[in-house]
N, C-alpha and C positions, 0 to 999 in steps of 0.2 A: 343589258348592262346600263347602269345609271350614269349620269353625267359626272358625278363626283369621281368615279373610277377612271373616266376618260381623262381627267385633269391630273390625276396622281402620277408622280414620277416613279415611286416605289410601290409595289404591290406586296401584300402579305401572301403567304402560301395559299390560303383559301381564295383570295382574290385572283391570284395568278392561275390557279386551277380552274376557277370559274371562267376566267378570260379565255383560257385555252380549250375549255370544254372537256377537261379530264378530271379524274379524281385526285384528291390530295395524296393518296397513297401512290398513284402512278407518278405524280409530280416529284415526290420524295425519291422514288426509284430513279428518275431521270437525274436528280441532283447527285445521288449516290454514284451513278455511272459517269458523272461529269458531262452529261449530254445536254445540259441546259445551263446558261449562265445565271449565277445567283450571288448574293452577298450575305455575309453572316457577321454583321457588325458587333453583335453582343454575344456571339458564341452559340446560343441556343436557337434563336429565331432567325429565319432566313427571309430575305427580301429579294424581289425581282424587279428589274427596271422594265417598265412597260414597253419602252421603245426597243429594247433588246428582244423582248418576246415577239414584237411585231416583226422585227428584222429576221428572227429565226423562222417565223412562219413564211415570210416572203422568200427566203432562200430555199424553201422546200417546195416551191411551185413545180408542178408536173406539167410538162409541155403537152399540148394537144397533138393529135396524130398529124394534122396538117403542118404544124410547126416542125415536127420531127422530119417529115417528108421534105419540107423546104430546106432544112438543115443538111440532110443527106445529099440533096441535089446541089446545093451551093458548095458543099465541101468536095463533092466528086467532080464538079466542074473546075475546081481550082487545083486539082491533082494533075501534074504534067503527065502526058502520054509517054510511056517508056518505049514505044515501038516506032 
């Protein structure tokens, strides 16, 4: 990705698809399902805020096995013993 795209606030559909590593067709499917935030200021063309795409990616982080184990242990130790 070039530096010009790093500085842009709004990305075109092609730029957003390239940024996400998906096809434009799949990007349009996501917009149709309202699974991705987008803007349509002129009715026909859609734009995407770069920081919203980054936030979407960061919300989809998958925990490692070690993190899941720690979470289970920490939540089980906070559960009061009923006996």
